[in-house]
C-alpha positions in Angstrom: 25.8 2.9 31.0 25.4 3.2 34.8 23.6 -0.2 34.7 26.4 -1.7 32.7 29.2 -0.5 34.9 27.4 -1.4 38.1 26.5 -4.9 37.1 28.2 -8.1 38.2 28.7 -9.8 34.8 28.1 -13.5 34.3 29.5 -15.5 31.5 27.2 -17.4 29.2 27.4 -21.2 29.5 26.3 -24.1 27.4 25.5 -26.8 30.0 22.1 -27.0 31.7 22.0 -27.1 35.5 20.7 -30.4 36.7 17.7 -28.9 38.4 16.7 -26.6 35.6 12.9 -26.5 35.0 11.3 -24.4 32.3 9.0 -22.0 34.4 8.2 -19.2 31.9 6.2 -21.0 29.2 2.6 -19.7 28.9 3.1 -17.1 31.6 2.0 -13.4 31.4 4.5 -11.5 29.2 4.7 -7.9 28.3 7.0 -5.8 26.1 8.0 -2.2 25.6 6.6 -2.4 22.0 5.7 -4.8 19.2 6.6 -4.5 15.6 3.1 -5.4 14.5 0.0 -7.3 15.4 1.6 -10.5 14.1 4.5 -10.5 16.6 3.0 -10.0 20.1 5.0 -10.5 23.3 3.0 -13.7 24.1 4.7 -15.5 21.1 8.0 -15.5 22.9 6.8 -17.8 25.7 4.3 -20.0 23.8 6.7 -22.9 23.2 6.3 -22.5 19.4 9.6 -21.8 17.7 7.7 -20.8 14.6 6.2 -17.7 16.2 8.1 -14.7 17.5 8.0 -11.4 19.4 9.6 -8.5 17.6 9.9 -4.9 18.8 9.9 -1.5 17.2 13.2 -0.6 15.5 14.8 1.4 18.3 17.5 0.4 20.8 15.8 0.8 24.2 13.3 -2.1 24.1 12.5 -4.9 26.6 10.4 -8.0 27.1 9.5 -9.3 30.5 7.8 -12.4 31.9 5.8 -12.6 35.1 6.4 -16.0 36.7 3.4 -15.6 39.0 5.5 -16.0 42.2 9.1 -15.6 43.3 11.5 -18.1 41.8 15.3 -18.9 41.9 16.5 -18.3 38.3 19.3 -20.6 37.1 19.3 -20.2 33.3 17.8 -18.0 30.5 17.7 -19.2 26.9 17.3 -16.6 24.1 16.3 -18.1 20.7 16.9 -15.0 18.4 15.4 -14.5 15.0 17.8 -12.7 12.6 17.2 -9.4 14.3 19.1 -9.9 17.6 20.5 -7.9 20.4 24.1 -6.9 20.4 24.1 -5.3 23.8 21.5 -6.3 26.3 20.9 -7.3 30.0 19.0 -10.1 31.8 17.3 -8.6 34.8 15.2 -9.9 37.7 12.7 -8.1 39.9 10.5 -8.9 42.9 7.9 -6.2 42.0 8.4 -5.3 38.4 9.8 -1.9 39.4 13.2 -2.3 40.9 15.5 -4.4 38.7 18.8 -6.4 39.3 21.1 -7.2 36.4 22.2 -10.8 36.5 23.8 -10.9 33.1 25.1 -8.2 30.7 26.8 -8.3 27.3 27.9 -5.9 24.6 28.9 -8.7 22.2 25.7 -10.7 21.7 26.0 -13.1 18.8 22.4 -14.0 18.0 21.3 -17.5 17.3 20.5 -19.5 20.4 22.2 -18.1 23.5 22.1 -20.2 26.7 22.9 -18.0 29.7 23.7 -19.6 33.1 22.8 -17.0 35.8 22.2 -16.7 39.5 19.3 -14.6 40.7 15.8 -14.6 42.0 12.5 -12.7 41.4 9.0 -13.0 40.1 9.8 -11.0 37.0 12.6 -11.7 34.4 13.4 -9.2 31.7 15.6 -9.0 28.6 16.5 -5.3 28.5 17.8 -4.4 25.1 20.5 -1.7 24.9 21.8 -1.9 21.3 20.5 -3.8 18.3 22.7 -5.7 16.0 20.7 -4.9 12.9 18.5 -2.0 11.6 15.4 -3.9 12.7 14.2 -4.3 16.3 14.8 -7.1 18.7 13.1 -10.4 17.7 12.9 -13.6 19.8 11.4 -16.9 18.7 11.5 -18.0 22.4 12.4 -16.3 25.7 12.9 -19.2 28.2 13.5 -18.9 31.9 14.6 -21.9 33.9 14.7 -22.4 37.7 12.5 -23.4 40.6 9.9 -21.7 42.7 10.9 -20.6 46.2 8.9 -21.2 49.4 6.1 -23.6 49.9 3.4 -23.9 47.3 -0.1 -24.7 48.5 -1.5 -27.9 47.3 -4.0 -27.6 44.4 -7.5 -28.6 45.4 -9.4 -31.3 43.6 -12.8 -29.6 43.9 -14.0 -27.7 40.9 -14.6 -24.2 42.4 -16.4 -23.0 39.2 -19.1 -25.7 39.3 -22.5 -24.1 39.9 -21.0 -20.6 39.8 -22.6 -17.7 37.8 -21.2 -17.9 34.3 -21.5 -15.3 31.6 -20.2 -15.1 28.0 -19.6 -12.7 25.2 -22.2 -14.6 23.1 -24.0 -18.0 22.7 -24.5 -19.9 19.5 -28.1 -20.6 20.4 -30.4 -21.0 23.4 -29.4 -24.6 23.8 -25.7 -23.7 24.5 -25.8 -21.2 27.4 -22.8 -20.1 29.4 -24.1 -22.0 32.5 -23.8 -25.3 30.7 -20.0 -25.1 30.9 -20.1 -25.0 34.8 -23.0 -27.4 35.5 -20.8 -30.5 36.0 -22.5 -32.3 33.1 -20.2 -33.3 30.3 -23.2 -33.8 28.0 -24.1 -30.1 28.0 -21.9 -27.3 26.6 -21.5 -23.6 26.0 -20.7 -22.5 22.5 -20.2 -19.0 21.2 -20.9 -17.2 17.9 -18.5 -18.0 15.1 -16.3 -15.0 15.4 -13.1 -13.8 17.2 -12.7 -12.7 20.0 -15.1 -14.5 22.4 -15.0 -15.1 26.2 -16.6 -17.1 29.0 -16.2 -16.1 32.6 -17.3 -17.6 36.0 -17.8 -15.8 39.3 -16.3 -17.9 42.2 -18.2 -15.8 44.8 -15.0 -14.6 46.6 -11.3 -14.0 45.9 -9.5 -17.4 45.7 -5.9 -18.5 45.2 -5.9 -20.1 41.8 -3.7 -23.0 40.8 -5.3 -24.9 37.9 -7.8 -24.4 35.1 -9.2 -27.4 33.1 -10.8 -27.0 29.7 -12.9 -29.9 28.3 -13.3 -28.8 24.7 -16.0 -29.9 22.2 -14.7 -30.3 18.6 -14.9 -26.4 18.2 -11.8 -25.5 20.3 -9.6 -22.4 20.8 -6.3 -22.3 19.1 -5.2 -19.0 20.7 -6.6 -18.0 24.1 -5.8 -16.6 27.5 -6.8 -17.6 31.0 -7.4 -14.4 33.0 -8.4 -13.5 36.6 -10.0 -10.5 38.2 -11.1 -9.3 41.6 -13.9 -7.1 40.2 -14.7 -8.4 36.8 -13.3 -5.3 35.2 -9.5 -5.3 35.6 -8.0 -8.5 34.3 -4.6 -10.3 34.7 -3.5 -12.9 32.3 -2.4 -16.1 34.0 -1.8 -18.2 31.0 -1.5 -17.6 27.2 -1.1 -19.8 24.2 -1.4 -19.7 20.4 -1.0 -23.4 20.0 -4.1 -24.8 21.8 -4.8 -28.4 20.7 -8.4 -28.9 21.9 -9.5 -32.1 23.8 -8.8 -32.0 27.5 -6.3 -29.3 28.6 -5.0 -29.0 32.2 -3.3 -25.7 32.8 -1.3 -25.0 35.9 -1.6 -21.3 36.8 -0.5 -19.0 39.7 -2.6 -16.0 40.7 -5.8 -15.1 42.5 -9.2 -13.6 41.8 -13.0 -13.8 42.2 -13.6 -14.0 38.5 -11.9 -16.4 36.0 -12.2 -16.0 32.3 -11.3 -17.9 29.1 -10.6 -15.2 26.5 -10.3 -16.6 23.0 -8.6 -14.7 20.2 -8.4 -17.4 17.5 -10.6 -20.3 16.9 -9.3 -23.7 15.9 -12.2 -24.3 13.5 -14.7 -22.3 11.4 -17.2 -22.7 14.3 -17.1 -20.8 17.5 -15.6 -21.8 20.9 -17.3 -24.7 22.6 -16.7 -26.2 26.1 -18.3 -29.2 27.7 -16.8 -28.0 31.0 -14.7 -25.1 32.3 -13.0 -26.1 35.6 -11.2 -23.9 38.1 -9.2 -25.3 41.0 -7.9 -23.4 44.0 -5.1 -23.8 46.5 -7.2 -22.5 49.5 -7.2 -19.0 50.9 -7.4 -15.7 49.3 -4.8 -13.4 47.8 -4.2 -10.4 45.6 -4.1 -10.9 41.9 -0.7 -10.2 40.4 -0.3 -6.9 38.7 0.3 -6.7 35.0 2.0 -3.8 33.3 0.2 -4.5 30.0 -2.4 -1.7 29.3 -4.5 -4.1 27.3 -4.9 -6.6 30.2 -6.5 -4.0 32.4 -9.8 -3.7 30.4 -12.2 -6.4 29.4 -12.3 -7.7 25.8 -14.1 -5.5 23.3 -16.7 -6.6 20.9 -16.8 -5.5 17.3 -19.8 -4.1 15.5 -22.9 -2.6 17.0 -24.8 0.6 16.4 -23.3 3.8 15.1 -24.3 6.0 18.0 -26.6 9.1 18.4 -24.7 11.5 16.2 -24.9 9.4 13.0 -28.2 10.2 11.4 -29.2 7.6 8.8 -31.9 8.3 6.2 -33.7 6.4 3.5 -36.0 7.8 0.9 -39.1 7.1 3.0 -37.7 8.9 6.1 -40.1 11.7 7.0 -38.9 15.4 7.3 -35.4 14.8 5.9 -35.1 18.5 5.0 -36.2 19.6 8.4 -33.6 17.4 10.1 -30.7 18.4 8.0 -31.7 22.1 8.5 -31.7 21.6 12.2 -28.2 20.2 12.1 -27.0 23.1 9.9 -28.6 25.7 12.1 -26.6 24.3 15.0 -23.4 23.9 13.1 -23.3 26.8 10.6 -21.1 29.1 12.7 -20.1 26.6 15.4 -16.4 26.8 14.4 -14.8 25.6 17.7 -17.7 23.7 19.2 -17.8 20.1 20.3 -20.8 18.8 18.4 -20.1 16.4 15.6 -22.5 14.9 13.0 -22.5 12.4 10.2 -25.5 12.5 7.8 -25.7 9.1 6.0 -28.1 8.3 3.1 -29.0 4.8 2.1 -29.1 4.0 -1.6 -32.1 5.4 -3.4 -33.4 8.7 -4.8 -34.1 11.7 -2.7 -36.1 14.6 -4.1 -36.1 18.3 -3.3 -33.2 18.2 -0.9 -30.8 21.0 -0.2 -28.4 19.8 2.5 -26.4 22.8 3.8 -23.2 21.6 5.5 -21.8 23.4 8.5 -18.8 22.8 10.8 -18.0 19.2 11.9 -20.6 17.7 9.6 -20.1 15.0 7.0 -22.6 14.0 4.4 -22.2 10.7 2.5 -24.1 8.1 0.6 -24.2 4.5 1.7 -23.9 2.9 -1.7 -20.9 1.1 -3.1 -21.0 3.6 -6.0 -21.9 7.3 -5.8 -24.6 6.8 -8.3 -26.4 4.4 -5.9 -27.6 7.4 -3.9 -29.1 10.3 -5.9 -30.1 13.7 -4.8 -32.5 15.7 -7.0 -31.1 18.6 -5.2 -27.9 20.1 -3.7 -25.2 19.7 -1.1 -24.3 23.3 -0.3 -21.6 25.2 1.4 -21.9 29.0 1.4 -20.5 31.8 3.6 -23.6 33.7 4.8 -22.5 33.2 8.4 -19.3 35.3 7.6 -20.8 37.9 5.4 -19.7 36.2 2.2 -16.1 35.4 3.2 -15.5 31.6 2.7 -11.9 31.6 4.0 -13.0 30.0 7.3 -15.3 27.3 6.0 -13.2 24.5 7.5 -13.9 20.9 8.8 -16.7 19.4 6.8 -17.0 16.9 4.0 -19.2 15.4 1.2 -18.7 11.9 -0.1 -20.2 9.2 -2.3 -23.3 11.0 -3.6 -24.8 11.7 -7.0 -26.2 15.2 -7.2 -28.6 16.7 -9.8 -28.4 20.4 -8.7 -31.7 22.3 -8.9 -30.1 25.2 -10.7 -27.7 23.0 -12.7 -24.7 24.0 -10.5 -23.9 23.0 -7.0 -22.1 25.4 -4.6 -19.1 24.2 -2.6 -17.4 27.3 -1.2 -14.9 25.9 1.3 -11.5 26.5 2.7 -9.1 23.9 4.2 -10.1 20.5 5.6 -13.3 20.2 3.6 -12.8 17.4 1.1 -15.2 16.7 -1.8 -14.6 13.0 -2.5 -16.2 10.3 -4.7 -18.9 12.6 -5.8 -20.8 12.7 -9.1 -22.3 16.1 -10.0 -24.6 15.9 -12.9 -24.0 19.6 -13.7 -21.5 22.2 -12.7 -19.7 23.0 -9.4 -19.2 26.5 -8.1 -16.3 26.8 -5.7 -17.0 30.4 -4.7 -19.5 31.9 -2.2 -22.5 33.8 -3.4 -21.3 37.3 -4.1 -17.9 35.8 -5.1 -16.2 36.9 -1.8 -12.8 35.6 -0.7 -12.2 31.8 -0.7 -9.2 29.8 0.2 -9.6 26.0 -0.4 -9.7 23.3 -1.3 -9.7 19.6 -2.5 -11.5 17.3 -4.8 -10.7 13.7 -5.4 -12.2 10.6 -7.2 -15.1 12.7 -8.4 -17.0 13.2 -11.7 -18.2 16.7 -12.5 -20.2 16.6 -15.7 -20.2 20.3 -16.2 -17.7 23.1 -15.5 -15.9 23.6 -12.2 -16.0 27.4 -11.6 -13.0 28.4 -9.6 -13.8 32.1 -9.4 -12.3 33.6 -6.2 -10.6 30.4 -4.9 -6.9 31.4 -4.3 -5.7 27.8 -4.6 -7.2 24.4 -5.3 -6.1 20.8 -5.9 -8.1 18.2 -7.9 -6.9 14.6 -8.1 -7.9 11.5 -10.1 -11.2 12.9 -11.3 -13.2 13.8 -14.4 -14.4 17.3 -15.0 -16.2 19.1 -17.9 -14.0 22.1 -17.7 -12.4 24.5 -15.3 -12.7 28.3 -15.3 -10.1 30.9 -14.4 -7.6 30.7 -11.5 -6.1 33.0 -8.9 -2.6 31.9 -7.7 -2.2 28.1 -7.6 -4.6 25.6 -9.2 -3.2 22.1 -9.4 -4.4 19.0 -11.2 -3.1 15.4 -11.2 -4.8 12.5 -13.0 -7.8 14.7 -14.0 -9.6 14.0 -17.2 -10.7 17.4 -18.7 -8.2 19.4 -16.7 -6.9 22.6 -18.3 -3.4 22.5 -19.9 -0.3 23.3 -18.0 0.1 27.1 -17.9 1.8 28.3 -14.8 2.1 31.1 -14.0 -0.3 32.5 -16.6 -2.8 31.0 -16.3 -1.8 29.6 -12.9 -2.4 25.9 -13.7 -0.1 23.0 -12.8 -1.3 19.9 -14.6 0.1 16.4 -14.2 -1.4 13.8 -16.5 -1.5 11.1 -13.8 -1.0 10.7 -10.1 2.1 8.5 -9.3 0.5 6.5 -6.6 -3.0 6.8 -5.1 -5.4 4.9 -2.9 -8.8 6.2 -2.3 -10.2 6.7 1.2 -12.0 3.8 2.9 -15.8 4.4 3.3 -18.8 3.0 5.1 -21.5 1.4 2.9 -24.5 -0.9 3.1 -24.4 -4.4 1.7 -28.1 -5.2 1.9 -28.8 -4.5 5.6 -25.2 -5.0 6.7 -22.7 -2.2 7.3 -19.3 -2.7 5.8 -16.2 -0.6 5.1 -14.8 -0.7 1.6 -11.1 -0.2 1.2 -10.3 0.8 -2.4 -7.3 -0.8 -4.1 -4.0 1.1 -4.7 -3.5 2.6 -8.2 -0.4 3.7 -9.9 -0.3 6.4 -12.5 -4.0 6.9 -12.0 -6.2 9.1 -14.2 -9.9 9.5 -13.7 -12.2 8.1 -11.0 -11.7 4.7 -9.3 -15.4 3.8 -9.6 -16.5 4.7 -13.2 -16.1 1.3 -14.8 -18.2 -1.3 -12.9 -17.6 -2.6 -9.5 -14.7 -0.7 -7.8 -11.6 -2.6 -7.0 -10.8 -3.2 -3.4 -11.9 -5.2 -0.4 -14.8 -5.1 2.1 -14.6 -5.5 5.8 -17.7 -6.3 7.9 -18.5 -3.9 10.7 -18.0 -6.8 13.1 -14.3 -6.4 12.5 -14.4 -2.8 13.8 -14.5 -1.5 17.3 -17.2 1.2 17.0 -15.7 4.0 19.1 -18.5 6.0 20.9 -18.8 8.4 23.8 -17.0 7.2 26.9 -14.3 5.1 25.1 -10.9 5.4 26.7 -7.5 5.0 25.1 -7.1 1.7 27.1 -10.3 0.3 25.6 -9.3 1.5 22.1 -5.9 -0.2 22.5 -7.5 -3.3 23.8 -9.6 -3.5 20.6 -6.5 -3.0 18.5 -4.7 -5.7 20.4 -7.5 -8.0 19.6 -7.1 -7.4 15.9 -10.0 -5.1 15.5 -10.1 -2.0 13.2 -11.5 1.3 14.5 -14.6 3.2 13.4 -14.8 6.5 15.3 -18.3 7.8 15.5 -18.8 11.6 15.6 -17.5 13.0 19.0 -14.5 14.3 20.9 -12.3 11.7 22.5 -9.7 12.4 25.2 -6.8 9.9 25.4 -4.3 9.5 28.2 -2.1 7.1 26.3 -1.2 6.9 22.7 -3.5 5.0 20.4 -1.0 2.3 19.1 -1.6 0.8 15.7 0.7 -2.1 15.3 -1.1 -4.6 13.0 -0.5 -4.4 9.2 -3.5 -3.3 7.2 -5.4 -1.9 10.2 -8.2 0.5 9.1 -8.9 3.6 11.3 -11.9 5.6 10.0 -13.5 8.6 11.5 -17.1 9.9 10.9 -18.2 13.4 11.3 -14.7 14.9 12.0 -14.3 12.7 15.1 -11.7 14.4 17.2 -8.9 13.0 19.4 -7.2 15.1 22.1 -4.2 13.9 24.1 -4.6 14.9 27.8 -1.1 14.4 29.2 1.5 15.1 26.6 1.4 11.8 24.8 1.4 11.5 21.0 -2.3 11.0 20.2 -1.8 8.3 17.6 1.2 6.1 16.7 1.4 3.9 13.6 4.1 1.2 13.7 6.4 0.7 10.7 4.1 -2.0 9.1 2.4 -2.4 5.8 -0.9 -1.0 4.7 -2.4 0.9 7.7 -5.2 3.3 6.6 -6.0 6.3 8.8 -8.8 8.6 7.6 -11.3 11.2 8.7 -9.9 12.4 12.0 -9.2 15.7 13.6 -6.2 15.6 16.0 -6.4 18.5 18.5 -3.4 19.4 20.7 -3.8 19.1 24.4 -2.7 21.7 27.0 0.5 19.6 27.9 3.0 19.6 25.1 3.1 16.4 23.0 6.1 15.5 20.9 3.7 15.1 17.9 0.0 14.4 17.4 0.5 11.7 14.7 3.6 9.5 14.3 4.0 7.1 11.5 6.9 4.7 11.8 9.7 4.6 14.4 12.6 6.9 14.8 13.7 6.7 11.2 13.2 4.9 7.9 12.5 1.2 8.2 11.1 -1.4 5.9 10.0 -0.9 2.3 6.2 -0.6 1.9 6.0 0.0 -1.8 3.5 -2.8 -2.4 1.2 -1.9 0.5 1.8 1.7 1.8 0.3 3.3 4.8 -2.1 6.0 3.7 -3.1 9.0 5.8 -6.3 10.8 4.4 -8.3 13.7 5.6 -6.4 13.6 8.9 -6.3 17.2 10.2 -4.1 18.6 12.9 -5.1 21.6 15.0 -2.9 23.4 17.6 -5.0 26.0 19.5 -8.3 27.6 18.3 -10.6 25.5 20.4 -8.4 26.2 23.4 -4.7 26.4 24.3 -2.8 23.4 22.9 0.9 22.6 22.4 2.9 20.1 20.3 6.5 20.1 19.1 5.4 18.8 15.7 2.0 18.2 14.1 2.8 15.0 12.1 6.0 12.9 12.0 6.2 10.6 9.0 9.0 8.1 9.2 7.6 5.0 7.4 8.8 4.6 3.9 6.3 5.0 1.0 3.7 6.6 3.2 1.0 8.5 1.2 -0.4 11.6 2.9 -3.5 12.4 0.8 -5.1 15.6 1.9 -4.2 17.1 5.3 -4.5 20.5 6.9 -2.0 20.9 9.7 -2.9 24.2 11.4 -1.4 26.2 14.2 -4.4 28.4 14.9 -4.2 32.1 14.0 -7.7 32.8 15.6 -10.0 31.4 18.2 -9.3 30.6 21.8 -5.9 29.8 23.2 -3.9 31.6 20.5 -0.6 33.4 21.0 3.1 33.0 20.1 3.8 31.2 23.3 0.3 30.0 24.0 -0.3 27.5 21.2 3.4 26.9 20.7 4.4 24.5 18.0 7.7 24.5 16.0 7.0 22.2 13.1 3.9 21.3 11.1 5.1 18.1 9.4 8.5 16.3 9.7 9.2 13.7 7.0 12.0 11.2 7.7 10.7 8.3 5.6 11.9 7.6 2.1 9.7 7.8 -1.0 6.9 9.5 0.9 4.2 11.1 -1.3 2.0 14.1 -0.3 -1.0 14.9 -2.5 -2.9 17.9 -1.2 -0.6 19.3 1.6 -2.0 22.3 3.5 0.3 23.4 6.4 0.1 26.8 8.2 1.5 29.1 10.9 4.2 27.0 12.6 6.9 28.8 14.4 9.8 27.2 12.5 9.6 25.0 9.4 6.0 24.3 8.4 7.3 21.3 6.5 10.8 19.8 6.9 11.8 16.8 4.7 14.8 14.7 5.5 13.9 11.5 3.7 15.0 10.7 0.2 12.7 10.3 -2.9 9.9 12.4 -1.5 7.2 14.0 -3.8 4.6 16.7 -3.1 1.8 17.5 -5.5 0.2 20.8 -4.3 1.3 22.7 -1.2 -0.5 25.6 0.4 1.0 27.6 3.2 0.8 30.7 5.3 3.8 31.7 7.4 3.0 32.2 11.1 1.1 35.5 11.3 1.9 36.3 15.0 5.7 36.4 15.1 6.4 39.3 17.5 9.5 40.6 15.7 12.3 39.8 13.3 14.4 38.3 16.1 11.7 35.7 16.9 12.0 34.1 13.5 15.7 34.6 12.9 17.2 31.3 11.7 20.9 31.7 12.2 22.2 34.0 9.4 18.9 33.5 7.5 15.9 35.8 7.9 12.9 33.7 8.8 12.2 30.0 8.4 11.3 28.6 5.0 7.7 27.2 4.7 9.1 24.1 3.0 12.5 22.9 3.8 14.4 20.0 2.2 17.4 19.1 4.3 20.9 19.2 2.9 21.4 15.4 3.2 18.5 14.8 0.7 19.7 13.8 -2.8 16.3 13.3 -4.5 13.0 15.2 -4.1 10.4 16.6 -6.5 7.4 18.9 -5.9 4.8 20.6 -8.1 2.5 23.5 -7.4 3.7 25.1 -4.2 2.6 28.4 -2.7 3.5 30.2 0.5 2.1 33.5 1.8 3.0 35.9 4.6 0.8 38.2 6.6 2.7 39.4 9.7 -0.1 41.1 11.6 2.0 41.9 14.7 5.1 43.2 13.0 4.6 44.0 9.3 8.2 44.9 8.9 9.4 41.2 9.2 11.3 39.9 6.2 11.7 36.2 5.2 14.7 35.4 2.9 12.8 32.7 1.0 9.7 30.6 1.2 11.4 27.4 0.0 14.8 26.1 0.9 16.4 23.0 -0.8 19.9 21.6 -1.5 21.4 22.5 -4.8 21.6 19.0 -6.4 20.3 17.9 -9.8 17.7 15.4 -8.4 16.0 17.9 -6.1 13.5 19.7 -8.3 10.7 22.2 -7.7 8.1 23.1 -10.3 5.6 26.0 -10.3 6.3 27.7 -7.0 5.3 31.1 -5.7 5.4 33.4 -2.7 3.1 36.2 -1.9 2.8 39.0 0.6 -0.8 39.7 1.6 -1.2 43.5 1.5 2.5 44.0 2.1 2.4 42.8 5.7 5.9 41.4 5.7 7.9 40.5 2.6 9.8 37.6 1.0 13.2 38.4 -0.5 13.2 35.3 -2.8 11.0 32.4 -3.8 13.5 29.5 -3.4 17.0 29.8 -1.9 18.3 33.0 -3.7 16.2 32.6 -6.8 13.0 34.5 -7.6 12.1 38.1 -7.2 11.1 39.7 -4.0 7.4 40.2 -3.3 6.3 43.7 -4.4 5.0 46.1 -1.8 1.4 46.1 -0.9 0.1 44.8 -4.3 -0.5 41.1 -3.1 1.1 40.0 -6.4 2.8 36.6 -6.4 6.5 36.2 -7.2 6.8 33.0 -9.3 9.5 30.5 -10.3 8.5 28.0 -13.0 11.3 25.5 -12.2 14.2 25.1 -9.8 17.0 24.6 -10.5 
C-alpha cells in the first residue's frame, strides 16, 4: 500500500509513440514463481502469443525483464491470458534492487493492455498485487518499448569465436567435434547426441563486450535455446532466449559481456541432435562486467541426465563373489546406527540367489532390479530383528525392502519393524513374521502391493496397515490392524478382534522404482488404480510407463540446491542416491509429472530456514523414498505441496507422496513450524512417518520445537498409512473438504512439561487428529492415538480426535490409549468414548462417529 500511495499514477493509453521500438523480446527474464514447467518466464518475451508465463496462485508475484543496458521506457504492453492482474504495478530499476513505479492500477481489465509510461532503467517489472481470478498471473507476452540511452559501441565484424577453444556437452561422433563449429569452415560441423539438453561453448580468451551471436545451423537445429555468457565458465548469464528457433542462419543481437559464450539447447527442432556449421561471436571492443541475473538456475551450468549411481549403491548379480559377506558388512555398520549419516541401497539384478540372509539395518534399502518381483529370487531371507535393542523392535525405523521374491529358509521370513520401514512389491513364498525373535515389543508398520503366500503373523505388533496385497492369512492383533484392498484379509471385527477391513482402496498408485531393461537403468511409474484389490503386478506386465535414466539428474555427494533446481528447470526428474544433502534454497518442483525418487533413505536438510521441497499445484508429481530432516533454523515446513490453498482439480493425475518421512530432532536440534503442508487437491499421501523426535540428540520441548505434523488444506486428499507423532499442537489438522484417511497411528508429545503447556483454550490438550469446523465432508478408518507423558504423568487430554458434528464427517474404528497410565484421555472423539483406564494400557474404543 505504501508503494501504491507513493506512486505517480499514469493512465493507460491506446496510441503507440512514434519512436516506440520493442526492446524486450528475447531478453533475460525472471519471475517470482512459475505455475509449472510448461509456463516458464521466458515464454512471456519469446514473441510467440501461443506460449505464456504463469505464476503460482498467490497475489504477490512478479515478472521482470533485463534489457541488458539502460533504456528510456515509453510503453509496456501486457497480453493477458484469462488469469490476469486486477491490481499491479509497472516498475523500472537501474540495478534490479531499487524500483520506481511508473504505472499502477487497481482496476486491471485483462485482455491486451497498452500502457504509455515515462521512465528509464535496465530492468522492467510487472509487480502483481492482487489477482482477478483464483489462478495466478498469466501473460502471453510482456512487451517493453523504448530506446536505449547513451552511445552503443559498434558491433565488430570479426568473428571472435573463430579458432577459440570449444567444448560441448556431447558429440554425435568423432567426425563432428566441438572445434568444427569455430574453425571458419562451413563444410565442417559440430553435432550433439540426440537428447535434450545439450550445449556448445567457446572460450574467447578474455572478457569481451558482446553484441552479436550468429548461428549457422545444419538441418538438425535448436527450437528452444539460450545464448549465455560467463566470466569463469561456471556462473552463466542468459543474453538471449527463444522457444521458436527456425534454423538456417540466425543473427542474434545481444548485450552483455564475458570470456565464455555458450549455446544452451533445451529443445531440438528434429529427432536428431543439435548441429552447427558455425558458431560466431561478435564483440563491440573493450571489456566489461556481465550483467547479473536474479534467476537461480542461470548461475550454474547445465546438468546432464543419467550416469552412474554413486558409491553407496551396491549392485549385485548372481555371479558376484562374496555377496553374503558384503551385505553382512553393511549390516554390521548399520544395525544400530540410528542417527548416523551413512546410507546404502543394495540392488540385485534379475536372477536367482542362493543361501542369502540379508539383514537390513538403519538407512538401508534392499530391492530387486526386475520389472516384476519374481524376476529376482532369493532362496533365503531378508531379515529385520531387534537383537541390537535386546529384542525390542519399536525403534527399527528407516529401512525398506522392495521388488523381491523370497523363499525363506525356515518357511517364514522375519520383518520386525516399526515406523518408516515399508515392505513393498514383495513376494514371499511362505509366511511373514512381524515380531522380533522372543516376541518383544513391536510398533509398525506397512505392507503394500505384496503377495504373502503363507500367513502373516502379527504377534506383538501394536498396529499395522496392509494395502492392495494378497495374503494367505493373518494371525491375531493388538490394538489397530487395518487392511484395504487385501485379498485374504481377515473380516471386519473392530474392536474384537481389532481388524478394520475395507474391501478395496479408493485410489492408489504404487511407488516408482528403479529397474533394469537389458543393461539400461529405467524408472517404472505404475499406473493409477481406483478401487484396487490385490497386487498391481500379478497378471502379466504391470501397467504404467518407463522413464530412461537419461531423463533423471542423478543426485550424488556435492550436489547443491541450485544444481538440483537447474536440473528441474531443464525438465529432468531427480534420482537421489544414498546420502545426506544440505540445501540453502527450496527444491522447487514445478513441472507436471516430475518424478523424484530417493534410494537408501536419501536425506534432505534445509540449512537456512527454507522449506526443503516445494511441489507446485500441478498434475502428477511423484515424490518417493526421502527423509526430510529439519535444520537448526526454523522452516515453515519441510514439504509443501501446492500453493497457499486449494487450486486445480487433479483427479485424473494426482500428486503422490510415498515413503517420504519427516524428522524434527533426533539426529541433532531441528525446528519447523509444520512437517508437511498439503494444499493440492486430490493428493495421495501413501505411507509417511512424520516424527518430532522423543529420543536422540537435540530433543526437548523448546529444542526441537514443531507445532504441527501435517496440515491439509487441499480438497479430496487421501492418506493411506499415516503415522504422525509427538508434535506440540495438532499432529494432523485437516481444513480441506472430502478428505479420507485409512489407518492413522499417533503418539501425543511425550515431553510436555505440564498441563498449561498443552492447554488449548478451554480444551485440555490438543487432539492428535483435528478436522476443522469449516469442513463438511471427511471420512477416516482405523485411527489410534496413545499418550505417554513422561515429564508430567498427570496431564489430561480431553480427546484424541476432534471433528465437527455434521453428517458427512465420519470416523470408523477409533481408539485412544494411555501407556501405563502416564497421562489420560477423557474421551475418544469430542465428548464421546470412555476415558482411558488407569495404568492398565487398555484402549478406549469407538466403533463409529457420529
